[in-house]
C-alpha positions in Angstrom: 107.7 206.0 129.0 111.5 205.2 129.2 112.3 208.7 127.9 110.0 210.2 130.7 111.6 208.0 133.3 115.1 209.3 132.3 114.1 212.7 133.8 114.0 210.9 137.2 117.4 209.3 136.6 115.8 205.9 135.9 117.5 204.0 133.0 117.2 200.4 134.2 114.6 198.3 136.1 117.2 198.1 138.9 117.2 202.0 139.2 113.5 201.8 140.2 114.6 200.0 143.4 116.6 203.1 144.4 113.9 205.7 143.6 112.8 206.0 147.2 109.4 207.4 148.3 109.4 211.0 149.4 106.4 210.4 151.7 103.7 207.8 152.4 99.9 207.7 152.5 97.9 205.7 155.0 95.3 203.8 153.0 95.2 200.9 155.5 91.8 202.1 156.9 88.6 203.9 156.0 87.8 207.1 157.9 84.2 208.2 158.6 83.5 211.4 156.8 82.5 213.0 160.1 86.1 212.5 161.4 87.8 214.1 158.4 89.8 217.3 159.2 91.0 220.1 157.0 94.7 219.6 156.0 94.6 215.8 156.5 94.7 213.1 153.8 92.1 210.4 154.4 90.4 207.5 152.7 86.6 207.5 152.7 83.8 205.2 151.4 80.4 206.7 150.4 77.6 207.1 147.9 77.1 210.1 145.5 73.9 211.8 146.6 73.8 214.3 143.8 76.2 215.5 141.0 76.1 218.7 138.9 78.2 221.0 136.9 78.5 224.6 138.1 79.7 227.5 136.0 81.7 229.8 138.4 85.1 231.4 137.6 86.1 227.9 136.5 83.7 225.2 135.3 83.7 222.3 137.7 81.9 219.0 138.4 80.6 218.9 142.0 79.6 215.6 143.7 78.0 215.3 147.2 79.4 212.1 148.8 77.7 210.7 151.9 78.3 207.9 154.3 76.4 207.0 157.4 78.1 209.8 159.4 78.2 212.9 157.2 78.6 214.4 153.7 81.6 215.9 151.9 81.9 217.6 148.5 84.1 216.2 145.7 85.2 218.9 143.2 86.7 218.2 139.7 88.0 221.0 137.5 89.3 218.7 134.8 87.0 215.9 133.7 85.9 214.1 130.6 82.4 213.1 129.5 83.2 209.5 130.4 84.2 210.6 133.9 81.1 212.7 134.3 79.0 209.7 133.3 80.7 207.5 135.9 80.1 210.0 138.7 76.3 210.0 138.8 74.0 210.0 141.7 73.8 206.5 143.3 77.4 205.6 142.5 79.5 204.2 145.4 83.1 205.5 145.6 86.2 204.7 147.5 88.1 208.1 147.6 91.5 209.2 148.8 92.6 212.8 149.0 93.3 215.9 151.1 90.4 217.5 153.0 90.1 221.2 152.8 87.5 223.9 153.8 85.4 224.8 150.8 82.7 227.5 150.4 80.0 225.2 151.6 81.8 222.9 154.1 84.5 220.3 153.7 85.6 219.2 150.3 88.2 217.2 148.3 89.6 218.5 145.1 90.5 215.9 142.5 90.7 212.9 144.9 91.9 209.5 143.7 88.8 207.3 143.5 87.5 203.9 142.3 83.9 202.8 141.8 82.6 200.0 144.0 79.6 197.7 143.8 76.8 198.4 146.3 77.6 195.3 148.4 81.3 195.0 147.5 83.8 195.0 150.4 85.9 198.2 150.3 89.5 197.1 149.7 92.1 198.5 152.0 95.9 198.3 151.7 97.8 196.1 154.2 100.8 198.4 153.8 101.4 202.2 153.6 101.2 203.6 150.1 104.4 205.2 148.8 104.5 208.6 147.0 107.5 208.9 144.7 109.3 211.9 143.1 107.2 212.8 140.1 107.8 214.0 136.6 105.5 215.2 133.9 103.7 212.3 132.2 104.3 209.7 134.9 101.5 209.2 137.4 101.9 207.9 141.0 99.9 204.8 140.2 102.2 204.1 137.3 105.3 204.6 139.4 103.9 202.4 142.2 103.2 199.7 139.6 106.7 199.9 138.2 108.4 199.9 141.6 106.2 196.8 142.5 107.4 195.1 139.3 111.1 195.9 140.2 110.6 194.5 143.7 109.1 191.3 142.3 111.5 190.8 139.4 114.8 192.6 140.0 115.6 191.7 143.6 117.4 188.5 142.6 119.7 190.5 140.4 120.8 192.6 143.5 123.4 190.7 145.5 124.4 191.8 149.0 127.8 193.6 148.5 128.6 194.9 152.0 130.1 192.1 154.2 127.7 191.0 156.9 130.2 191.6 159.7 130.0 195.3 159.1 126.2 195.4 158.9 126.0 193.4 162.2 128.3 195.9 163.9 126.2 198.8 162.8 122.9 196.9 163.6 121.7 197.5 160.0 119.5 195.2 157.9 120.4 193.5 154.6 119.8 195.2 151.3 116.7 193.4 150.3 115.1 193.8 153.7 115.8 197.5 153.6 114.4 198.0 150.1 111.2 196.1 151.0 110.8 198.2 154.1 111.1 201.6 152.3 109.0 200.7 149.3 106.3 198.7 151.1 106.4 199.7 154.8 104.0 197.5 156.9 101.0 199.0 158.7 102.0 200.4 162.0 105.6 201.3 161.0 106.7 204.6 162.6 106.5 207.0 159.6 108.4 209.7 161.4 111.6 207.6 161.7 111.3 206.5 158.1 110.8 210.0 156.6 113.5 211.5 158.8 116.1 209.0 157.6 116.6 207.6 161.1 115.0 204.2 160.4 117.6 201.4 160.0 116.3 200.6 156.5 117.0 204.2 155.3 120.4 204.3 157.1 121.3 201.0 155.5 120.8 202.4 152.0 122.4 205.7 152.8 125.5 203.8 154.1 125.8 201.9 150.9 125.5 205.0 148.7 128.1 206.9 150.7 130.4 203.9 150.6 130.0 203.6 146.8 130.9 207.2 146.3 133.9 206.9 148.6 135.1 203.8 146.8 134.5 205.4 143.4 136.7 208.4 144.3 139.4 206.2 145.8 139.4 204.1 142.6 139.6 207.3 140.5 142.5 208.5 142.6 144.3 205.2 142.0 143.6 205.5 138.2 144.8 209.1 138.3 148.0 208.1 139.9 148.7 205.8 136.9 148.2 208.7 134.4 151.1 210.8 133.3 151.9 214.4 134.4 155.1 216.4 134.0 157.1 216.3 137.2 157.8 219.9 138.3 160.8 221.2 140.1 159.6 223.1 143.2 163.0 224.2 144.4 164.8 226.7 142.1 166.1 230.2 141.8 162.7 231.7 141.1 161.1 230.2 144.2 164.1 231.2 146.4 164.0 234.8 145.1 160.2 235.0 145.6 160.4 233.9 149.3 163.3 236.2 150.0 161.4 239.2 148.6 158.3 238.6 150.7 157.8 241.4 153.4 156.6 238.7 155.9 157.5 235.3 157.1 155.4 232.3 156.1 153.1 230.9 158.8 153.5 227.3 159.9 150.3 226.4 158.0 151.5 228.1 154.8 154.9 226.4 155.0 153.3 223.0 155.6 150.9 223.4 152.7 153.7 224.5 150.3 155.7 221.4 151.4 152.8 219.1 150.8 152.1 220.6 147.3 155.8 220.4 146.4 155.9 216.7 147.2 152.9 216.2 144.8 154.3 218.3 142.0 157.7 216.5 142.0 156.0 213.3 141.0 155.1 212.2 137.4 151.5 211.6 138.4 148.9 214.4 138.4 148.4 216.2 141.7 144.8 216.5 142.9 144.9 218.6 146.0 142.4 220.8 147.8 143.9 223.8 149.7 141.4 225.0 152.3 141.7 227.7 154.9 139.8 230.4 156.6 139.3 233.9 155.2 142.6 235.8 155.3 144.9 232.8 156.2 147.2 233.6 153.2 146.3 231.0 150.5 147.6 233.3 147.7 151.2 232.9 148.8 150.8 229.1 148.5 149.3 229.5 145.0 152.2 231.7 144.0 154.7 229.2 145.2 153.0 226.4 143.2 152.8 228.6 140.1 156.5 229.3 140.3 157.2 225.5 140.4 155.5 225.2 137.0 157.2 228.2 135.5 160.7 227.3 136.5 160.1 223.8 135.1 159.2 225.2 131.7 155.4 224.7 132.0 152.5 227.1 132.1 150.1 227.7 135.0 146.4 228.9 134.9 144.8 230.6 137.9 141.0 230.7 137.5 138.8 232.8 139.8 134.9 233.0 139.9 134.6 236.8 139.5 136.4 239.5 137.6 137.0 241.4 140.9 138.8 238.4 142.5 140.6 237.7 139.2 141.8 241.3 139.2 143.0 241.0 142.8 145.0 237.9 141.9 146.4 239.7 138.8 147.5 242.7 140.9 149.0 240.5 143.7 150.7 238.0 141.5 152.0 240.8 139.2 153.6 242.5 142.1 155.2 239.3 143.3 156.2 237.6 140.0 156.8 240.2 137.3 159.9 241.5 139.2 161.2 238.0 138.9 160.8 238.1 135.1 157.6 236.0 135.0 155.2 236.9 132.1 151.5 237.0 132.9 148.4 237.1 130.6 145.0 238.4 131.7 141.8 236.9 130.4 138.3 237.8 131.4 134.9 237.7 129.5 134.3 241.4 128.8 137.7 242.6 127.5 138.1 244.1 124.0 138.5 241.5 121.2 141.9 242.7 120.1 143.3 242.7 123.6 141.8 239.3 124.2 143.3 237.8 121.0 146.7 239.2 122.0 146.6 237.4 125.3 145.3 234.2 123.7 148.2 234.3 121.3 150.7 234.7 124.2 149.2 231.6 126.0 149.2 229.5 122.8 152.7 230.4 121.9 154.1 230.1 125.4 155.1 233.8 125.6 152.9 234.1 128.7 153.9 231.7 131.4 150.9 232.3 133.7 147.2 232.9 132.7 145.0 234.6 135.2 141.3 235.2 134.7 137.7 234.0 135.0 135.9 231.2 133.1 137.4 232.8 130.0 140.5 230.7 130.6 138.8 227.6 129.3 136.8 229.0 126.4 137.1 227.1 123.1 139.5 229.6 121.5 142.0 229.5 124.4 144.9 227.1 123.9 148.0 226.6 126.1 151.4 225.6 124.8 152.2 223.5 127.8 149.8 223.7 130.7 151.4 222.1 133.8 149.3 223.4 136.6 145.6 224.4 136.9 144.6 226.4 140.0 140.9 226.9 140.6 140.3 229.5 143.4 137.0 229.3 145.3 136.3 226.0 143.6 132.7 225.7 144.9 131.7 228.8 142.9 132.3 226.9 139.6 130.2 224.1 138.2 131.9 220.8 137.7 131.6 221.1 133.9 133.7 224.3 134.1 136.4 222.8 136.2 136.6 219.8 133.9 137.0 221.9 130.8 140.0 223.8 132.3 141.7 220.5 133.1 141.1 219.2 129.6 142.9 222.2 128.2 146.2 220.7 129.4 145.8 217.2 127.8 147.1 218.1 124.4 150.5 216.4 124.9 149.0 213.4 126.8 150.2 214.8 130.1 147.5 215.7 132.7 148.1 219.1 134.4 148.5 219.1 138.1 145.4 220.5 139.9 145.2 222.7 142.9 141.7 223.7 144.0 141.2 226.2 146.8 138.4 227.3 149.1 138.0 229.8 151.8 134.9 227.9 152.8 136.4 225.0 154.8 135.0 221.7 154.0 133.3 219.9 157.0 134.7 216.5 157.8 131.8 214.4 156.6 132.0 216.1 153.1 135.7 215.8 153.0 135.6 212.1 153.7 133.0 211.4 151.1 133.2 213.8 148.2 137.0 214.6 148.5 138.2 211.0 149.0 140.0 211.4 145.6 141.8 214.5 146.7 144.7 215.2 149.1 143.7 218.0 151.5 146.0 220.7 152.8 144.5 222.9 155.5 145.9 226.2 156.7 144.5 226.6 160.2 146.6 229.4 161.5 146.5 233.2 160.7 149.3 235.6 159.7 150.5 237.6 162.7 148.4 240.7 163.4 145.1 239.2 162.2 142.6 240.0 165.1 139.1 238.6 165.5 136.4 240.9 164.2 133.8 242.0 166.6 130.3 241.2 165.2 127.1 242.9 166.1 123.5 242.3 165.0 121.5 245.6 164.5 117.9 246.0 163.4 117.3 248.1 160.2 115.3 250.5 162.5 118.6 251.7 164.0 120.1 252.6 160.6 120.5 256.3 161.5 122.7 255.3 164.5 124.8 253.0 162.3 125.4 255.9 159.8 126.5 258.1 162.8 128.9 255.4 163.9 130.4 255.2 160.4 130.8 259.0 160.2 132.6 259.0 163.6 135.0 256.2 162.5 135.8 257.9 159.2 136.6 261.2 160.9 138.9 259.3 163.1 140.8 258.1 160.0 139.3 254.7 159.6 137.7 253.2 156.4 134.4 251.3 156.0 132.6 249.0 153.6 128.9 249.3 153.2 127.4 246.2 151.4 124.0 245.9 149.9 122.5 242.8 148.2 121.1 244.5 145.1 122.4 247.0 142.5 118.9 248.6 141.8 115.8 248.8 143.8 113.3 246.0 143.1 109.5 246.0 143.3 109.6 242.3 144.2 112.3 242.0 146.8 112.3 244.0 150.0 116.1 244.6 150.1 118.5 247.5 150.1 120.1 248.5 146.8 123.5 249.9 146.3 122.7 252.9 144.0 120.2 254.6 146.3 122.3 253.7 149.4 125.3 255.4 147.8 123.3 258.6 147.2 121.9 258.5 150.8 125.3 258.0 152.4 127.0 260.6 150.1 124.4 263.2 151.4 124.5 262.0 155.0 128.3 261.9 155.4 129.1 265.5 154.7 132.8 266.0 154.1 133.5 262.3 153.8 134.3 260.8 150.4 132.1 257.9 149.4 132.7 255.5 146.5 130.4 253.1 144.6 131.3 249.6 143.3 129.2 246.9 141.7 129.5 244.2 139.0 127.9 246.2 136.2 130.4 249.1 136.4 133.0 249.5 133.7 136.2 247.5 134.6 138.4 250.6 134.3 136.0 252.5 136.6 136.0 249.6 139.1 139.8 249.6 139.1 139.9 253.4 139.8 137.4 253.1 142.7 139.4 250.3 144.3 142.6 252.2 143.8 141.1 255.3 145.4 139.8 253.2 148.4 143.1 251.4 148.8 145.1 254.7 148.8 142.7 256.3 151.3 141.2 258.9 149.0 137.8 257.3 149.7 136.7 256.6 153.2 133.5 254.6 152.5 133.0 252.1 149.8 129.4 251.3 149.0 129.4 247.9 147.2 127.5 244.8 146.3 128.8 241.4 147.4 131.4 241.5 144.5 133.8 242.4 147.3 133.2 239.2 149.2 136.4 237.5 148.2 139.9 238.7 147.4 139.7 242.4 148.3 142.5 243.2 150.8 142.6 246.8 152.2 144.3 246.8 155.6 143.1 250.2 156.6 139.4 249.2 156.3 138.2 248.2 159.8 134.4 248.6 159.6 132.0 246.4 157.6 128.3 247.1 157.4 126.1 244.5 155.7 122.5 245.4 154.9 119.8 242.7 154.7 122.2 240.2 156.3 119.2 237.9 156.8 119.1 237.3 153.0 122.7 236.0 152.8 124.2 232.6 153.5 126.8 231.9 156.3 129.7 231.4 153.9 129.0 234.7 152.2 128.6 236.6 155.4 131.9 235.1 156.7 133.7 236.1 153.5 132.4 239.6 153.7 133.4 239.9 157.4 136.9 238.7 156.3 137.4 241.9 154.3 138.1 243.7 157.6 140.5 242.8 160.4 143.5 242.9 158.1 145.3 245.8 159.7 146.3 246.8 163.2 143.0 248.6 164.1 140.3 246.8 166.1 137.7 245.8 163.5 133.9 245.6 163.6 131.2 244.0 161.5 127.6 245.2 161.7 125.0 242.8 160.3 121.8 244.8 159.7 118.5 242.9 159.4 114.8 243.5 158.8 112.3 242.1 161.3 110.8 239.7 161.7 113.5 237.1 161.3 112.8 233.5 160.3 114.2 230.7 162.3 117.0 229.8 159.9 118.0 233.5 159.4 118.1 233.9 163.2 120.4 230.8 163.5 122.7 232.1 160.7 123.1 235.6 162.3 123.6 234.2 165.8 126.3 231.8 164.4 128.1 234.9 162.9 127.9 236.8 166.2 129.2 233.9 168.3 132.0 232.6 166.1 135.0 233.8 164.0 136.1 230.2 163.2 135.6 229.4 159.6 135.7 225.7 160.2 132.9 225.9 162.8 130.9 228.2 160.5 131.3 225.8 157.6 129.9 222.9 159.8 126.9 225.0 160.6 126.5 226.1 157.0 126.4 222.5 155.9 123.6 221.8 158.4 121.6 224.8 157.2 122.2 224.6 153.4 123.0 221.0 152.5 125.9 219.6 150.6 125.0 220.4 147.0 125.4 224.1 147.3 128.7 224.0 149.2 130.2 221.5 146.7 129.2 223.5 143.6 127.3 220.6 142.1 123.7 221.5 142.9 123.2 223.2 139.5 124.6 220.3 137.4 122.5 217.3 138.4 125.8 215.4 138.8 127.1 214.0 142.0 123.7 214.1 143.5 122.9 211.5 146.2 119.7 209.5 145.7 119.3 208.4 149.3 122.0 209.8 151.5 122.0 213.3 152.9 125.4 214.4 154.2 123.9 216.6 156.8 121.6 214.0 158.2 123.9 211.0 157.5 127.2 212.6 158.1 128.0 210.2 160.9 128.0 207.4 158.4 131.1 208.8 156.6 133.5 207.4 159.1 132.2 203.8 159.1 132.0 204.0 155.3 135.7 204.8 155.2 136.5 201.8 157.5 134.4 199.5 155.4 136.1 200.8 152.2 139.5 200.1 153.6 138.4 196.5 154.4 136.7 195.9 151.1 139.6 197.2 149.0 141.8 194.6 150.7 139.3 191.7 151.0 136.4 192.1 148.5 137.8 193.8 145.3 135.1 192.2 143.1 132.3 193.6 145.2 133.9 197.1 145.1 133.4 197.4 141.3 129.8 196.2 141.5 129.0 198.6 144.3 130.5 201.6 142.4 128.5 200.6 139.3 125.3 200.2 141.3 125.3 203.7 142.8 127.7 206.0 140.8 127.4 204.9 137.2 128.6 207.6 134.8 129.2 210.2 137.5 132.8 209.3 137.9 133.9 211.6 135.0 133.0 214.6 137.1 134.9 213.3 140.0 138.1 214.0 138.0 137.6 217.6 139.0 
């Protein structure tokens, strides 16, 4: 049983107290069968009139249960001889289950039941019955019994750790009172507030969990500051030459971010900084400045991107900027020829290459660095935490931790930043380079596709360029969504005299490079592509973005795609094409895109629609998952949690360690990244 419970994250009896019900059942009363309604779960008390086995498509045991008001059918597909013997005519049952419309009237399929004596009083619960998250081999009755055991025997081992003055100010109950309320809610408690997370008992537990994570990350930050890193020299000849050669002036936001990073790099403690900024704000310049600080200090830098296309873009841009300064770069991605790969690996291991640029290939087992001083992870939420951790561990061979700079073009909403990024310093670029103009966004039904093609043709004949993005490479029988291959053929035929290119992730890298080069030079007017172009691609002449099946994409992805245009002097447009009818969430996403160009506002809305796990890049790992709190629903608790953390670190240091241990456990290793 202990092994099965581990799948629910339960390793100790105390853990059972924090496995909260996902819903509740009302077994506090008995419903007359005549009042049962399809779709509702009810508890009924009746006598079996008749029982028989029928041989339809599936063999089943059918029992007709009657009380003084009406009759209902009980249906069992799985049953033993012993169960069949116990469900004979004349047996009285207390049943609980969902009522549904069957072929001959109302029925219950596999209800929970217990046999009663003819004159025995039917027992009813005095409290609502909890339903817990399930796993194979652990039944609800077993989980309820275990939770009841924990409530009875483990509560004394659960001291109150949040000072009472803070709970009083927030009008929240104590821990034990909150746990009893969520595990055994009394009859008459408003289930809506309990399940929605608005009940004080749920909010009390959410506050403690958010506080524990915040404190854990603050502690990690303090520990990290005590570890060794090689102090880097931000100011030097390479940096000065680089800035002098740039064909543009730094924005105020870029200059401020570089100054903040420089201050971190100059210390002998590892930097842990998040650089966030909207699409097109110029984060690559800031990355280049940090990379040069490592190089001119005799250390290596690694720049990791989530896709080959983005890694290629970084390679081109950083090559153009750094190679004229004598900086040697190595390129490492998954699909490259073995001989070429080994040559680059040797350059990194021997120190001949000062900067490694690539995808997840940068942290594979065979890759070693002579002296990794800076790890840059671009679009950090696209990597799992395990991947980021492995890159950082590549730099620990000489007992010095590499400085870390993680970046995102999906700005982090405030509640996430305060909770999950408490261990990081945050630099935000909020301004845009001169000349970046807002992109006009229109929502267009798929039925007007022909009109959109006409508009693209007119724009291209006027000397403009366009992206046309589809979600799929090939057509699918299972997904009603546009595919890039047939769309390319359609547009090539429809746009007579206009050169159309095709780009997707399965294409040969050399072919992709040629297509991008042709589009960048203006040889191609239309680029039909999958979402591989969502980040990093920078073609100033492209001023029109068409996105098919926009209703299937998330807000962050749509905003990234829109960010590919609006980089030149021309007025730019983004057309989001959708298939009707639209669901409510898809409608909200598309309207948000139409009404806002502000990445920070879009990120806030994205958090509300998608949840924290996806944005953080932790959903797929099982790590850093909250048990109680939901940062969308409970985001308002992040600020009081920060205030309580400040107070507890000063006044209650012993309780701080217990609080972290209670909620975070082993998850702190992942917080290093």
